C-alpha positions as CSV (number, residue, x, y, z in Angstrom):
1,A,132.0,98.5,131.8
2,A,129.5,95.7,132.1
3,R,130.2,92.4,130.5
4,L,127.3,91.3,128.3
5,R,128.3,88.3,126.3
6,S,131.5,86.5,125.2
7,G,132.3,84.7,122.0
8,A,134.0,81.3,122.1
9,G,136.7,82.8,119.9
10,G,139.8,80.8,120.6
11,E,138.3,77.3,119.8
12,A,136.4,78.5,116.7
13,E,139.5,80.2,115.3
14,A,141.7,77.1,115.9
15,A,139.0,75.0,114.2
16,S,138.7,77.2,111.2
17,G,142.4,77.9,110.8
18,D,141.4,81.4,109.7
19,G,142.2,83.9,112.4
20,A,143.5,86.8,110.2
21,M,140.4,89.0,110.9
22,L,140.5,88.3,114.7
23,R,144.3,89.2,114.8
24,H,143.6,92.4,112.8
25,L,140.8,93.4,115.2
26,T,142.7,92.6,118.4
27,R,145.6,94.7,117.2
28,K,143.2,97.5,116.4
29,L,141.4,97.2,119.8
30,R,144.7,97.2,121.7
31,A,145.8,100.4,119.9
32,S,142.6,102.4,120.1
33,G,140.2,100.8,122.6
34,P,136.7,99.4,122.1
35,V,134.9,99.9,118.8
36,T,131.2,100.3,118.0
37,V,129.2,97.3,116.8
38,A,128.8,99.2,113.5
39,E,132.6,99.4,113.1
40,Y,133.0,95.7,114.1
41,M,130.4,94.7,111.5
42,R,132.0,96.8,108.8
43,E,135.4,95.2,109.4
44,A,134.0,91.7,109.7
45,L,131.9,91.9,106.5
46,T,133.6,94.3,104.1
47,N,137.3,94.6,105.1
48,P,139.1,94.6,101.7
49,G,141.4,91.8,102.7
50,Q,139.5,89.6,105.1
51,G,135.9,90.7,105.1
52,Y,133.2,88.0,104.8
53,Y,131.5,89.5,101.7
54,T,134.7,90.6,100.0
55,R,136.3,87.2,100.4
56,R,133.5,84.7,100.6
57,G,129.9,85.8,100.4
58,G,128.3,82.4,101.1
59,V,124.9,82.6,99.5
60,G,123.1,79.3,98.5
61,E,123.0,75.7,99.7
62,S,126.8,75.4,99.7
63,G,127.2,78.7,101.6
64,D,126.2,80.0,105.0
65,F,122.7,81.1,104.3
66,I,120.0,80.7,101.6
67,T,117.7,83.4,100.2
68,S,114.2,83.2,98.7
69,P,115.4,83.5,95.1
70,E,117.7,80.5,95.7
71,I,114.7,78.5,96.9
72,S,112.2,79.1,94.1
73,Q,112.2,80.8,90.7
74,V,108.6,81.9,91.4
75,F,109.8,84.4,93.9
76,G,111.9,86.3,91.3
77,E,109.2,86.0,88.7
78,L,106.6,87.7,90.9
79,I,109.1,90.5,91.7
80,G,109.6,91.0,88.0
81,I,105.8,91.2,87.5
82,W,105.6,93.7,90.3
83,Y,108.0,96.0,88.5
84,I,106.2,95.7,85.2
85,S,102.9,96.3,86.9
86,E,104.1,99.5,88.5
87,W,105.8,100.6,85.3
88,M,102.4,100.2,83.5
89,A,100.5,102.0,86.4
90,M,102.9,104.9,86.0
91,G,102.1,105.4,82.3
92,K,104.8,103.2,80.7
93,P,107.8,105.6,80.7
94,S,110.2,105.2,77.8
95,T,113.2,104.3,79.9
96,F,113.4,101.7,82.8
97,Q,116.5,101.3,84.9
98,L,116.3,98.3,87.2
99,V,118.8,99.0,90.1
100,E,119.5,96.2,92.6
101,L,121.4,96.8,95.8
102,G,123.5,93.8,96.9
103,P,122.4,91.3,94.2
104,G,124.0,88.2,95.9
105,R,124.7,85.6,93.2
106,G,122.4,87.3,90.7
107,T,119.7,84.7,90.9
108,L,116.9,87.3,91.6
109,T,118.0,89.5,88.7
110,E,118.1,86.5,86.4
111,D,114.6,85.5,87.3
112,I,113.4,89.1,86.8
113,L,115.1,89.3,83.4
114,R,113.4,86.0,82.3
115,V,110.0,87.7,83.0
116,F,111.1,90.8,81.1
117,K,111.9,88.5,78.1
118,Q,108.6,86.7,78.4
119,L,106.8,90.0,78.4
120,A,109.1,91.6,75.7
121,S,106.1,92.7,73.6
122,V,104.9,94.8,76.6
123,L,108.3,96.4,77.1
124,S,109.1,96.6,73.3
125,K,109.1,100.5,73.2
126,C,111.0,100.8,76.5
127,D,114.8,101.2,76.9
128,V,115.5,98.7,79.7
129,S,118.9,98.5,81.5
130,V,120.1,96.8,84.7
131,H,122.4,98.5,87.3
132,L,123.9,96.4,90.1
133,V,125.4,98.0,93.2
134,E,128.0,95.4,94.5
135,V,131.1,95.9,96.6
136,S,132.3,92.3,96.6
137,P,134.7,91.4,93.7
138,K,133.9,87.7,94.3
139,L,130.2,88.2,94.1
140,S,130.3,90.5,91.0
141,E,132.3,87.7,89.2
142,I,129.5,85.2,90.1
143,Q,126.8,87.6,89.0
144,A,128.6,88.2,85.7
145,V,128.8,84.5,84.9
146,M,125.1,83.9,85.8
147,L,123.7,86.9,84.0
148,T,126.0,87.3,80.9
149,G,127.8,84.0,80.7
150,G,131.0,85.8,81.8
151,E,131.0,88.1,78.8
152,V,131.8,91.3,80.7
153,Q,134.5,94.0,80.3
154,P,136.0,96.5,82.8
155,N,134.9,100.1,82.3
156,P,137.5,102.9,82.0
157,E,138.4,104.4,85.4
158,D,136.8,107.7,84.5
159,E,133.4,106.1,84.2
160,S,131.2,105.5,87.3
161,A,130.5,101.8,86.5
162,Y,133.5,99.5,87.1
163,M,132.2,96.7,84.9
164,K,129.6,96.2,82.1
165,G,128.2,93.6,79.9
166,I,125.1,92.3,78.0
167,S,122.7,89.9,79.7
168,K,121.8,86.6,78.1
169,T,118.5,88.2,77.1
170,G,120.2,91.2,75.5
171,I,119.8,93.8,78.2
172,P,122.8,96.1,79.1
173,I,124.1,95.5,82.7
174,F,126.4,97.8,84.6
175,W,128.2,97.3,88.0
176,Y,128.8,100.0,90.6
177,R,130.3,100.2,94.1
178,D,127.9,102.9,95.4
179,I,124.3,103.9,94.7
180,Q,125.5,107.5,94.0
181,D,127.4,106.2,91.0
182,V,124.2,104.9,89.3
183,P,123.1,107.4,86.6
184,S,120.0,109.4,87.5
185,G,116.8,108.7,85.6
186,Y,113.5,106.9,85.8
187,S,114.5,103.9,88.0
188,F,113.0,100.9,89.9
189,Y,115.1,100.0,92.9
190,L,115.3,96.5,94.5
191,A,116.9,95.7,97.9
192,H,116.4,92.1,98.8
193,E,118.2,91.1,102.0
194,F,120.4,94.1,101.6
195,F,119.6,96.4,104.6
196,D,119.9,93.6,107.2
197,A,123.6,93.3,106.5
198,L,124.4,97.0,107.0
199,P,126.3,98.0,110.2
200,I,124.1,98.8,113.2
201,H,124.8,100.7,116.4
202,K,123.4,99.0,119.6
203,F,122.3,100.8,122.7
204,Q,121.0,99.8,126.1
205,Q,119.0,101.8,128.6
206,R,120.5,101.8,132.1
207,T,118.2,103.6,134.5
208,E,120.9,105.1,136.7
209,K,123.1,106.2,133.7
210,G,120.6,106.6,130.9
211,W,121.4,105.3,127.4
212,R,124.8,103.6,126.8
213,E,126.2,102.3,123.6
214,V,127.2,98.6,123.3
215,L,130.9,98.3,122.2
216,V,133.2,95.4,121.2
217,D,136.4,94.9,123.1
218,I,139.1,92.2,123.9
219,D,138.3,90.0,126.9
220,P,141.1,90.7,129.4
221,Q,140.7,87.2,130.8
222,V,141.1,85.5,127.4
223,P,143.3,87.7,125.1
224,D,142.2,86.0,121.8
225,Q,138.5,86.4,122.6
226,L,136.1,89.3,122.1
227,R,133.3,90.5,124.4
228,F,130.6,93.1,124.5
229,V,131.0,96.1,126.9
230,L,128.9,99.2,127.6
231,S,130.4,102.6,127.0
232,P,131.2,104.4,130.3
233,S,129.5,107.6,129.1
234,R,127.3,108.8,126.3
235,T,128.8,108.4,122.8
236,P,128.1,110.7,119.7
237,A,125.9,107.9,118.4
238,T,123.9,107.8,121.6
239,Q,123.1,111.5,121.3
240,N,122.3,111.4,117.6
241,F,120.3,108.2,117.1
242,I,118.2,107.6,120.2
243,Q,114.7,109.3,119.8
244,P,113.3,111.1,122.9
245,E,110.1,109.1,122.6
246,E,111.9,105.7,122.6
247,T,110.3,103.2,125.1
248,R,112.4,100.1,124.4
249,D,115.3,99.3,126.7
250,H,117.5,97.9,123.9
251,V,117.7,99.6,120.5
252,E,119.5,98.9,117.2
253,V,119.9,101.8,114.7
254,C,121.4,101.5,111.2
255,P,122.5,105.0,110.1
256,E,123.7,103.7,106.7
257,A,120.2,102.4,105.9
258,G,118.8,105.8,106.8
259,V,121.2,107.5,104.4
260,I,120.4,105.1,101.5
261,V,116.7,105.5,102.0
262,Q,117.1,109.3,101.9
263,R,119.0,108.9,98.6
264,L,116.3,106.5,97.2
265,A,113.5,108.8,98.2
266,S,115.2,111.9,96.7
267,R,115.8,110.1,93.4
268,I,112.2,108.8,93.2
269,E,110.9,112.3,94.1
270,K,113.0,113.8,91.3
271,D,113.1,111.2,88.6
272,G,110.1,108.9,89.3
273,G,110.1,105.2,89.8
274,A,109.7,103.1,92.9
275,A,111.8,101.1,95.4
276,L,110.9,97.6,96.8
277,V,112.6,96.4,99.9
278,A,112.3,92.8,101.1
279,D,114.0,91.8,104.3
280,Y,113.9,90.4,107.8
281,G,112.4,93.1,109.9
282,H,109.9,94.7,112.3
283,D,108.1,98.0,112.6
284,G,110.0,99.5,115.6
285,T,109.0,96.8,118.1
286,K,112.0,94.4,118.4
287,T,115.1,94.9,120.5
288,D,118.2,92.6,120.2
289,T,118.2,91.0,116.8
290,F,122.0,91.0,116.0
291,R,123.0,87.5,115.0
292,G,125.4,85.5,112.8
293,F,125.0,82.6,110.3
294,R,127.5,80.0,109.3
295,N,126.8,76.8,107.5
296,H,123.0,77.5,107.7
297,K,123.2,77.6,111.5
298,L,123.2,80.4,114.1
299,H,126.7,81.5,114.9
300,D,128.1,83.6,117.8
301,V,128.6,87.1,116.3
302,L,131.9,87.6,118.1
303,S,133.4,84.3,117.2
304,A,135.7,83.8,114.2
305,P,134.9,87.3,112.6
306,G,135.1,87.3,108.9
307,T,134.0,83.7,108.5
308,A,130.2,84.2,109.2
309,D,127.4,86.4,107.9
310,L,126.3,89.0,110.4
311,T,122.8,90.4,110.2
312,A,120.2,92.4,112.2
313,D,116.5,92.8,111.5
314,V,115.5,96.0,109.6
315,D,113.5,98.6,111.5
316,F,111.0,99.6,108.9
317,S,109.6,102.4,111.1
318,Y,113.1,104.0,110.9
319,L,113.2,103.6,107.1
320,R,109.7,105.3,106.9
321,K,111.0,108.2,109.0
322,M,114.1,108.6,107.0
323,A,112.1,108.9,103.7
324,Q,111.2,112.3,105.3
325,G,107.9,112.5,103.4
326,K,109.6,112.8,100.0
327,T,107.8,109.6,98.9
328,A,104.8,107.6,100.0
329,T,105.6,104.4,101.9
330,L,103.7,101.1,101.9
331,G,104.2,98.3,104.3
332,P,105.8,96.5,105.9
333,I,103.6,93.5,105.1
334,K,104.4,89.8,105.6
335,Q,106.1,88.0,102.7
336,R,103.2,85.4,102.5
337,E,100.7,88.3,102.2
338,F,102.7,90.0,99.5
339,L,103.3,86.8,97.4
340,K,99.7,85.7,97.8
341,N,98.5,89.1,96.5
342,M,101.0,88.7,93.6
343,G,99.3,85.4,92.6
344,I,101.8,82.8,93.9
345,D,99.0,80.2,94.3
346,L,97.9,80.5,90.7
347,R,101.6,80.4,89.5
348,L,102.2,77.2,91.6
349,Q,99.2,75.5,90.1
350,V,100.4,76.2,86.6
351,L,103.9,74.9,87.4
352,L,102.4,71.7,89.0
353,Q,100.2,71.0,86.0
354,N,103.2,71.4,83.7
355,S,105.6,69.2,85.7
356,G,105.8,65.7,84.6
357,D,107.6,63.9,87.4
358,T,106.9,63.5,91.1
359,A,110.3,64.8,92.2
360,T,109.7,68.2,90.5
361,R,106.2,68.5,92.0
362,E,107.6,67.7,95.5
363,Q,110.3,70.3,95.1
364,L,107.8,72.9,94.0
365,L,105.6,72.2,97.0
366,H,108.6,72.2,99.4
367,S,109.7,75.6,97.9
368,Y,106.2,77.1,98.3
369,D,106.1,75.9,101.9
370,M,109.5,77.5,102.6
371,L,108.4,80.9,101.2
372,M,104.8,80.9,102.6
373,N,104.8,79.0,105.9
374,P,104.5,81.5,108.8
375,E,106.9,79.3,110.8
376,K,109.6,79.5,108.0
377,M,110.0,82.6,105.8
378,G,106.3,83.6,105.4
379,D,106.2,85.8,108.5
380,C,110.0,86.5,109.0
381,F,110.3,88.5,105.8
382,N,108.5,91.7,105.1
383,F,107.9,93.8,102.0
384,F,108.1,97.6,102.0
385,A,107.9,100.1,99.2
386,L,108.7,103.7,98.4
387,L,106.5,105.3,95.7
388,P,105.8,108.8,94.4
389,H,102.9,110.5,96.2
390,H,101.0,110.9,93.0
391,R,101.0,107.1,92.6
392,L,98.6,106.8,95.6
393,V,96.8,110.2,95.6
394,H,95.8,112.3,92.6
395,P,97.4,115.8,92.9
396,D,94.1,117.5,92.4
397,K,91.9,114.9,94.2
398,K,91.1,117.2,97.1
399,D,89.8,120.0,94.9
400,K,87.9,117.9,92.4
401,P,87.3,114.5,93.9
402,E,85.1,113.3,91.0
403,S,87.4,114.5,88.3
404,K,89.8,111.6,88.2
405,S,89.4,107.9,87.6
406,P,90.5,105.7,90.5
407,L,94.2,104.8,90.6
408,P,95.2,101.2,90.0
409,P,96.0,99.3,93.1
410,V,99.7,98.7,94.0
411,A,100.5,95.1,93.2
412,G,101.4,93.0,96.2
413,F,100.2,95.4,98.8
414,N,96.6,95.0,97.5
415,E,94.8,91.9,96.5
416,L,94.7,91.8,92.7
417,L,91.5,90.7,91.1
418,L,92.3,88.4,88.2
419,K,89.9,88.9,85.3
C-alpha cells in the first residue's frame, strides 16, 4: 500500500499528555488492520470515552474553532427571520417545531429565540417548540445553561427525548440523540456546521488499479504514529459510493450526510416545513478537504486523535442528489450573498446608530467583516435549502398559468425588496 501522509503523532501526544485515544486506536489497528477514514473520524470525534465532541467540543474563542453565531448576534437574528419568513410564506401553520442538528453551545438557537420573542405578536397563534439533536453530554449541558439557565430535567427512559426544559423566553425545549427520535410534524430544520463533521470515506483514482479507498493504519517505522495507506483492492465503499460519471481523481463521500438528507426530505415531503443548511462546502468540484483544527490553527488530522476537531467540506451536489427529488433544493450560495439578501447591511446600520461607544462600533464592524469578507467567511460558507415543491411552483401552474398569484420569493436566496 502506498504511503500518503504521516502525522507527527509521538511528539504531539507527549506534549498534550493525552494519548488515550491513540492507544485505543493502535490496539484496534493491530487487532483488525487498517480502518476507513470514516471509522477513524467516528472514533476520534464521538467515541463515548475519549471522543473530541463527547469529551471536549471546543467551540468559541477559548476552544479550537469559532463559528458565525459566536462572532455576531446578527447572524442568528437573520436566520430567525428566515424561518419566520418561510413560515409566513407557507400560510402560517398552527405548529412550528424548530429542529437544530448539532447546536454547538446553543448560541444560534438563543439568537433565533430572541427574534421569536421580538416578533411574538406575529407568532401569537402558533405553538412553537425547539428540538435539539445533540450526542455530546458536555455540549448539551452548556446548551441547557445558555437556553434555560440550567433549569432542565431528564426525561423518563421510555420517552424519545433524553432531556427537556423551558427556554428563558418561555418556549419548550427537548434534547434527542438522533433525528429519528424527534416527533413528526410541521418542522423547520437547521444544520449549521453540522454536516462537515460527519465521517467521510476518501478515495483515490489509480490509473492501473482503478479506484482505491484511503485507509488509516499504524506506521511500521514509528509504532506510536498513524499514516494513510491505500486499500490493496476495491472495498465495499468503493463499489457503492463512486459514481460512474466521476471525473475527479480524489473524492470524499459522506454516507451519513446522505442518510440524514433523505430523512429530512421525507419529513418535509410528508409534514411540510423546510431545512436550512449552512456549512463549508462546494458543489461537487473539490477533492481533498479533510483537515483538523486545534486552538484555532490547522492541525494534522492523524496527530493526537481525540484532541482536535476533524472536518471536511460538504459536497452539496451529493446532498441534492440524496434528496431524491422529494423536495426542491436551493443553493448552494455564498454566505455573503445570503446574508446580504437577508438585510445584514440594514441591520448593521441600525446597530451602529444605537451603539454609544467606539469599542462596540469597532466590534460590530469587525464581526461584519468576518462574516462577509470573501477572504474570511464570506465565500467559505454556503447556504443550501430543502423546500416543498409547492413552495416554488404552484401545483396547477402548468394547466392554468394565469390562475395563481406569484409565490413570495424565498428569503436569502432572492434579494428582498424592502418597502
